[in-house]
C-alpha positions as CSV (number, residue, x, y, z in Angstrom):
1,M,-27.7,-14.0,15.7
2,R,-28.0,-10.6,14.5
3,L,-24.4,-8.3,14.3
4,F,-26.5,-4.6,14.9
5,T,-29.1,-4.5,16.9
6,K,-31.2,-0.8,16.6
7,K,-29.4,0.2,19.8
8,S,-26.1,-0.5,18.0
9,I,-27.1,1.4,14.4
10,A,-28.2,4.3,16.3
11,F,-24.7,4.6,18.1
12,A,-23.1,4.1,14.2
13,A,-25.7,7.0,13.1
14,L,-24.6,9.3,15.9
15,A,-20.7,8.2,15.0
16,L,-21.2,9.0,11.1
17,C,-22.8,12.2,11.8
18,G,-19.7,13.6,13.8
19,S,-19.8,12.3,17.6
20,G,-15.8,12.0,17.2
21,A,-15.6,9.1,19.4
22,S,-14.7,5.4,18.8
23,L,-17.7,3.1,18.8
24,A,-17.4,-0.5,20.2
25,Q,-21.3,-1.8,21.2
26,S,-22.0,-5.1,21.9
27,A,-25.0,-6.9,20.8
28,G,-24.5,-10.1,22.8
29,T,-22.1,-11.8,21.7
30,S,-21.0,-9.4,18.9
31,K,-18.9,-6.4,18.7
32,V,-19.3,-3.8,16.1
33,E,-16.5,-0.7,15.9
34,L,-16.5,2.2,13.9
35,W,-13.2,3.7,13.3
36,G,-11.4,6.4,11.1
37,I,-9.0,8.9,10.2
38,V,-8.8,12.4,8.6
39,D,-5.6,13.6,7.5
40,V,-5.4,16.9,5.4
41,A,-1.9,18.5,4.5
42,V,-0.6,20.9,2.3
43,R,2.5,20.3,0.2
44,H,5.2,21.8,-2.1
45,T,7.0,20.2,-4.6
46,N,9.4,21.8,-7.2
47,K,10.1,21.0,-11.2
48,E,6.4,20.1,-11.8
49,G,4.8,20.3,-15.2
50,P,5.9,21.8,-18.3
51,T,7.8,24.7,-16.9
52,Q,8.7,22.8,-14.3
53,A,7.4,25.8,-11.7
54,G,6.8,24.9,-8.2
55,L,3.3,23.4,-7.0
56,T,1.3,24.2,-3.6
57,K,-1.7,22.0,-3.3
58,M,-3.6,20.6,-0.4
59,I,-3.7,17.2,-0.2
60,G,-6.5,14.3,1.7
61,G,-3.5,12.6,3.4
62,G,0.1,13.2,3.9
63,M,0.9,11.1,6.4
64,S,-2.0,8.6,6.2
65,Q,-4.7,8.2,3.6
66,S,-8.1,9.5,5.1
67,R,-10.5,6.5,5.6
68,W,-13.4,4.8,7.4
69,G,-13.9,1.9,7.9
70,I,-16.2,-1.2,10.1
71,N,-15.0,-4.2,11.9
72,V,-17.3,-6.7,13.3
73,E,-16.4,-9.8,15.6
74,E,-18.5,-12.2,16.4
75,D,-18.1,-14.8,19.3
76,L,-19.1,-18.2,18.0
77,G,-17.5,-20.2,21.5
78,G,-14.6,-22.7,22.1
79,G,-12.5,-19.6,21.1
80,S,-13.7,-19.1,17.5
81,K,-14.9,-16.0,16.3
82,A,-16.5,-14.5,12.7
83,L,-14.9,-11.4,11.4
84,V,-15.9,-8.6,8.7
85,V,-14.0,-5.7,7.9
86,L,-14.9,-2.9,5.5
87,E,-12.4,0.0,5.2
88,N,-13.2,3.4,2.4
89,R,-10.7,5.5,1.3
90,F,-11.9,9.2,1.0
91,D,-9.9,12.7,-0.6
92,A,-10.4,14.8,3.0
93,D,-9.3,18.3,1.4
94,S,-12.2,17.7,-1.1
95,G,-14.5,14.9,0.6
96,T,-14.6,12.9,-2.8
97,P,-14.1,9.4,-2.8
98,A,-10.5,8.4,-3.5
99,V,-9.4,8.5,-7.0
100,N,-9.5,5.2,-8.9
101,A,-10.3,3.1,-6.0
102,P,-13.4,1.0,-5.1
103,Y,-15.8,2.3,-3.2
104,F,-14.4,-0.1,-0.1
105,Q,-10.3,-0.6,-0.1
106,L,-11.1,-3.7,2.1
107,A,-13.9,-5.7,2.0
108,H,-13.6,-9.2,3.3
109,V,-15.5,-11.6,5.8
110,G,-13.6,-14.9,7.4
111,L,-13.2,-17.5,10.8
112,Q,-10.9,-17.1,13.4
113,G,-10.0,-20.0,15.6
114,P,-7.3,-21.9,17.3
115,Y,-5.6,-22.7,14.4
116,G,-5.9,-19.4,12.5
117,R,-7.7,-17.1,10.5
118,L,-9.2,-17.4,7.3
119,T,-10.7,-14.7,5.1
120,A,-12.1,-13.8,1.9
121,G,-12.2,-10.9,0.1
122,R,-10.5,-8.0,-0.8
123,Q,-7.6,-7.4,1.5
124,W,-3.9,-6.5,2.2
125,N,-1.6,-8.8,0.3
126,V,1.2,-10.3,1.8
127,L,3.6,-8.3,0.9
128,F,2.3,-5.0,2.4
129,D,1.9,-7.4,5.6
130,V,5.3,-8.0,6.1
131,V,6.7,-4.6,5.1
132,T,4.5,-2.6,8.1
133,S,4.3,-5.2,10.7
134,T,8.0,-6.0,10.5
135,Y,10.2,-3.2,8.5
136,A,8.4,-0.3,8.2
137,S,9.9,3.3,7.7
138,F,8.7,5.2,11.0
139,P,7.5,3.1,14.2
140,Y,4.5,5.5,14.8
141,S,2.9,5.7,11.2
142,P,4.2,2.8,8.7
143,Y,5.1,5.2,5.8
144,M,4.2,8.7,4.9
145,E,1.3,8.3,2.6
146,A,2.5,11.4,0.2
147,Y,5.8,9.7,-0.5
148,K,6.2,6.2,0.4
149,P,8.6,4.3,-2.7
150,E,8.2,0.8,-0.6
151,L,4.8,1.0,-1.3
152,G,5.4,0.8,-5.5
153,M,7.1,-2.8,-5.0
154,A,3.9,-4.6,-3.0
155,M,1.8,-5.1,-6.4
156,G,-0.9,-2.6,-5.5
157,A,-0.8,-4.3,-1.5
158,R,-4.4,-4.9,-2.1
159,T,-5.9,-7.8,-3.5
160,S,-9.4,-8.8,-4.9
161,N,-10.9,-11.9,-4.7
162,M,-9.0,-12.9,-2.2
163,L,-8.8,-16.1,0.4
164,K,-5.9,-15.6,3.5
165,Y,-4.9,-18.0,6.1
166,M,-2.9,-16.4,8.7
167,F,-1.4,-18.7,11.4
168,A,0.7,-17.2,14.8
169,T,2.3,-19.2,17.8
170,P,0.3,-18.8,20.6
171,D,3.5,-16.2,21.9
172,R,3.0,-14.6,18.6
173,R,6.9,-15.1,17.6
174,W,6.2,-16.6,14.2
175,V,3.1,-15.2,12.4
176,G,2.9,-16.4,8.8
177,A,0.0,-16.2,6.0
178,L,-0.5,-17.6,2.8
179,Q,-2.9,-15.6,0.0
180,Y,-4.5,-17.2,-3.3
181,S,-6.5,-15.1,-5.3
182,F,-8.8,-15.8,-8.5
183,D,-8.1,-14.2,-12.0
184,E,-12.1,-14.9,-12.9
185,N,-11.5,-14.9,-16.7
186,N,-9.8,-11.4,-16.3
187,T,-7.2,-12.6,-19.0
188,A,-6.2,-11.9,-22.8
189,T,-8.3,-15.0,-23.5
190,G,-10.8,-15.2,-21.1
191,N,-12.2,-11.3,-21.0
192,P,-14.1,-9.7,-24.1
193,G,-13.3,-6.3,-22.8
194,F,-9.8,-6.7,-23.1
195,P,-8.5,-4.2,-25.5
196,G,-8.0,-4.7,-29.1
197,S,-5.7,-2.4,-29.7
198,A,-3.1,0.1,-28.3
199,A,-5.8,2.9,-27.8
200,Q,-7.9,0.9,-25.5
201,I,-5.1,0.2,-22.9
202,P,-5.3,3.2,-20.6
203,A,-9.2,2.9,-20.2
204,Y,-8.7,-0.8,-19.5
205,V,-6.1,-0.3,-17.0
206,A,-7.9,2.6,-15.2
207,G,-11.0,-0.3,-14.7
208,T,-8.8,-3.7,-14.1
209,L,-6.5,-0.8,-10.7
210,N,-10.1,-0.3,-9.5
211,G,-10.7,-3.5,-7.7
212,G,-9.9,-5.6,-10.9
213,A,-9.0,-9.6,-10.9
214,W,-5.5,-11.2,-11.5
215,K,-4.4,-14.6,-10.2
216,T,-1.9,-14.2,-7.4
217,A,-0.2,-17.0,-4.7
218,G,2.2,-16.4,-2.3
219,G,3.0,-16.0,1.5
220,Y,5.1,-14.3,4.0
221,L,6.8,-15.5,7.4
222,R,7.9,-13.1,10.6
223,F,9.8,-13.9,13.9
224,S,10.3,-11.1,16.5
225,A,11.4,-11.4,19.9
226,A,13.5,-9.0,22.4
227,G,12.9,-6.0,20.3
228,A,14.1,-7.5,16.7
229,A,12.0,-8.6,13.9
230,L,12.7,-10.5,10.8
231,G,10.2,-11.2,8.0
232,G,10.2,-12.0,4.3
233,G,7.6,-12.4,1.7
234,Y,7.3,-13.4,-1.9
235,L,4.0,-13.4,-4.2
236,R,3.2,-14.4,-7.8
237,T,0.9,-12.0,-9.7
238,T,0.1,-12.9,-13.3
239,L,-1.4,-10.3,-15.1
240,P,-3.9,-10.1,-17.4
241,G,-2.0,-10.1,-20.3
242,G,-0.4,-13.4,-18.9
243,T,3.0,-11.9,-17.6
244,D,4.2,-13.2,-14.1
245,V,5.4,-10.9,-11.8
246,D,7.9,-12.3,-9.2
247,A,8.1,-10.1,-6.0
248,W,10.3,-10.6,-2.7
249,T,10.7,-8.4,0.0
250,L,13.2,-9.5,3.0
251,G,14.1,-7.2,6.3
252,G,14.2,-6.7,9.5
253,S,13.6,-3.8,12.5
254,Y,15.1,-3.4,16.0
255,R,13.6,-1.3,18.9
256,T,16.0,-0.3,21.8
257,G,14.9,2.8,24.1
258,P,13.7,5.6,22.2
259,W,15.9,4.0,19.0
260,Y,14.3,2.2,16.3
261,L,15.8,0.7,13.2
262,T,15.3,-1.0,10.4
263,A,16.4,-2.3,6.9
264,G,14.8,-4.0,4.2
265,Y,15.1,-5.4,0.5
266,G,12.5,-6.1,-2.4
267,L,12.4,-7.2,-5.9
268,N,9.9,-7.3,-8.7
269,K,10.6,-9.2,-11.9
270,A,8.3,-9.3,-14.8
271,K,8.7,-12.5,-16.9
272,F,7.3,-10.6,-20.2
273,A,7.0,-13.2,-23.6
274,A,8.8,-12.6,-26.3
275,V,6.9,-10.7,-29.0
276,T,6.2,-13.3,-31.9
277,S,3.3,-11.1,-32.9
278,P,1.1,-7.8,-32.6
279,L,-1.1,-10.4,-29.9
280,V,2.0,-10.6,-27.6
281,A,2.9,-6.9,-28.3
282,L,-0.7,-6.1,-27.0
283,R,-0.5,-8.3,-24.3
284,N,2.8,-6.9,-23.1
285,G,1.9,-3.2,-23.2
286,V,-1.2,-4.0,-21.4
287,D,0.5,-5.9,-18.5
288,G,3.6,-3.1,-18.7
289,A,1.3,-0.3,-18.1
290,I,-0.3,-1.7,-15.2
291,L,3.0,-3.0,-14.0
292,G,4.2,0.9,-14.6
293,Q,1.1,1.9,-12.1
294,F,2.6,-0.1,-9.3
295,W,6.4,1.4,-9.6
296,S,5.5,5.3,-10.4
297,G,3.4,8.1,-9.3
298,Q,4.6,10.8,-7.0
299,T,2.9,9.1,-4.1
300,N,5.3,5.9,-4.2
301,G,7.9,8.5,-4.5
302,G,8.4,6.5,-8.5
303,F,9.9,7.1,-11.5
304,Q,8.6,6.2,-14.9
305,P,9.4,2.1,-16.1
306,G,9.5,2.5,-19.8
307,D,10.6,-0.6,-21.5
308,A,12.4,-2.2,-18.0
309,N,11.5,-5.6,-16.6
310,K,13.0,-5.7,-13.0
311,R,13.4,-3.1,-10.6
312,Q,15.4,-3.5,-6.8
313,L,15.2,-1.4,-3.5
314,F,17.1,-1.4,-0.7
315,K,15.7,0.8,2.2
316,V,17.2,1.7,6.0
317,G,15.9,4.1,8.4
318,V,16.1,5.3,11.8
319,G,13.8,6.8,14.3
320,Y,14.3,8.1,17.7
321,Q,11.1,9.4,20.2
322,M,12.8,12.5,21.1
323,T,10.2,13.4,24.1
324,T,6.7,11.4,25.1
325,Q,5.1,13.8,22.1
326,L,7.9,14.3,19.7
327,N,9.0,11.4,17.3
328,L,11.9,12.0,14.6
329,G,12.5,9.3,11.6
330,A,14.6,9.3,8.2
331,H,14.3,7.0,5.5
332,Y,16.6,5.8,2.7
333,F,15.9,4.2,0.2
334,R,18.1,2.8,-3.2
335,G,16.0,1.9,-6.8
336,K,17.7,0.1,-9.4
337,Q,15.8,-0.5,-12.4
338,S,17.1,-2.7,-15.2
339,G,16.4,-5.1,-18.0
340,S,15.5,-2.4,-20.6
341,T,16.1,-3.6,-24.4
342,T,16.9,-0.4,-25.4
343,G,18.9,0.8,-22.4
344,L,17.1,4.1,-21.9
345,S,15.2,3.1,-18.6
346,N,18.2,1.2,-16.7
347,G,19.4,3.3,-14.0
348,N,19.1,4.3,-10.2
349,A,16.9,6.5,-7.9
350,D,17.9,7.9,-4.9
351,F,15.1,8.6,-2.3
352,L,15.1,10.3,1.0
353,V,12.5,11.3,3.6
354,A,12.7,12.8,7.1
355,V,9.4,13.7,9.5
356,A,8.9,15.4,12.5
357,D,5.4,14.1,14.4
358,Y,4.2,15.8,17.1
359,A,1.8,14.4,19.0
360,F,-1.3,16.7,20.9
361,S,-2.7,13.6,22.1
362,K,-3.3,9.6,21.4
363,R,-5.6,10.7,18.3
364,T,-4.8,13.9,17.1
365,D,-1.0,14.9,15.6
366,A,1.2,17.8,13.8
367,Y,4.0,16.4,11.1
368,F,6.0,18.3,8.8
369,G,8.4,15.9,6.4
370,V,10.8,16.9,3.8
371,D,11.5,14.4,0.6
372,H,13.8,14.6,-1.9
373,T,14.3,12.2,-5.2
374,R,17.4,12.1,-7.8
375,I,17.5,9.6,-10.7
376,S,20.4,9.0,-12.8
377,G,21.1,6.5,-15.7
378,G,19.0,6.0,-18.8
379,N,17.4,9.0,-20.6
380,A,14.0,7.8,-20.6
381,I,13.6,7.5,-16.7
382,V,11.7,10.7,-15.4
383,L,9.4,11.1,-12.6
384,D,6.9,12.3,-14.8
385,S,6.2,12.4,-18.8
386,A,4.6,16.3,-18.0
387,S,7.9,17.6,-16.6
388,N,10.7,15.0,-17.7
389,A,12.3,16.1,-14.1
390,R,14.8,13.5,-12.9
391,N,14.7,15.3,-9.3
392,R,12.6,17.0,-7.2
393,T,11.8,17.7,-3.6
394,G,9.0,18.2,-1.4
395,F,7.5,19.6,1.9
396,T,4.8,18.5,4.0
397,V,3.2,19.7,6.7
398,G,-0.2,18.5,8.1
399,L,-2.8,17.7,10.9
400,R,-4.5,13.9,11.4
401,H,-7.1,12.8,13.8
402,R,-7.9,9.0,14.2
403,F,-11.0,7.9,16.2
C-alpha cells in the first residue's frame, strides 16, 4: 500500500510553501504528518574573542533547534504498524543547513507491535531518551538550545547505524530501550580514511561527526507514577581509534500543581590506551578530539577537555507555571573534570541558567534567558581557545513557533 497519495503529496507541498498549519492526511490505513519548529533569537555574550569583548548575534535556535520533519504510520492490522521518521535541522537566522550536521538528523524506519518497537537508522540515543523523558531541565522544553550543559554528556545525542528496541508496560509506568550500532569498519584498522598524521585529525573528526559510524551498546529504564519519574541509562561507545567511553546517567523529577522539580547525574569515562607507540598516540588524539567535541562548545555550556578522561555532571532545577501563559524555570549544573596527566585540565565548572517563557498560543511563544558559566581549577581548562575566558554570561531573547 502506498504511503503517499496524490492528495497527500499536494497537501504536503502546500504546507512546505507556507500554509502554517500542521498536516496529517490519511491515505487508506496510512498517516503522513508534516511538522516543524522555527526558532530565532538574539543572543549577547561577554568575554568573546582575543580581546574578550562582548558579542551580539542572531541565532537560529535559542530555545529549540529549528527543524522540520515527516512522520509516517501505516496500520498493519492486529495492533501493529510500520513507522518512518525523518527530521532535518536548519539555522533559521540564515536559512542554511545546520553546520556539521547530516541533512537528516534523524532518519529511521521501524515496526511497532504488542511486544514493543524496533527501529533502524539514525536515532536519538538512549542517554538523550532517558534524560529528555524523565528529568529534563524544563517542563515545557527539555533544554535551552543556546545553553545546554546536560547535552555535553549524551555522547552526541544521536547515533547513526543504530538498531533500537523500545518496550513499555500497558500502563506505561515502565518504559525502556536497548540500542546497538555498527561501526562499519570506521576504525583505525578498518578505515582507509583514518588520519595518518596529527594534521589530518580536524578534517577527519568533522567528517565522522557528520553522521559517522561507531559501535555503541546500551539501554535505559524509567518508571513513572503519581507525578514522579525516575530513570537511568548506560551507553558504551567505541570511538574510531579504539577508545571505549562509558557513559552513565541517573535522575528523576516530580510534578505537583504548578511546580516541577528535577535532579540528575551524568558521567563520561574514556579508557584511552597507554601510549606505547606513535600510532597509539595518534589514535588517542583522534578519539580525544571527538570526545572534546561532545564535551565542549558554548551550546553545550562546555569547556575545553584538554587531556582529561573523565567528566561528571550534577544537575538540579525547578520550574513554576505562574499563569496559564507564563512559565519560569532555573537550573544549576556542577561539572567536574579529572584524569588529566598533567593536572592542568582538572577542575570544576558551575553552570546556571534561568528562563521565562510566555505562550501567546499553543504553538507560539517568546522567551528570555540568562546564563552564566564559571570555571575553576587547572589553567588549561577554558571556555574556548580564542578568548581563554574562564567565565561568561549570556542573555538570550527569542520567538518560537511550532506547526
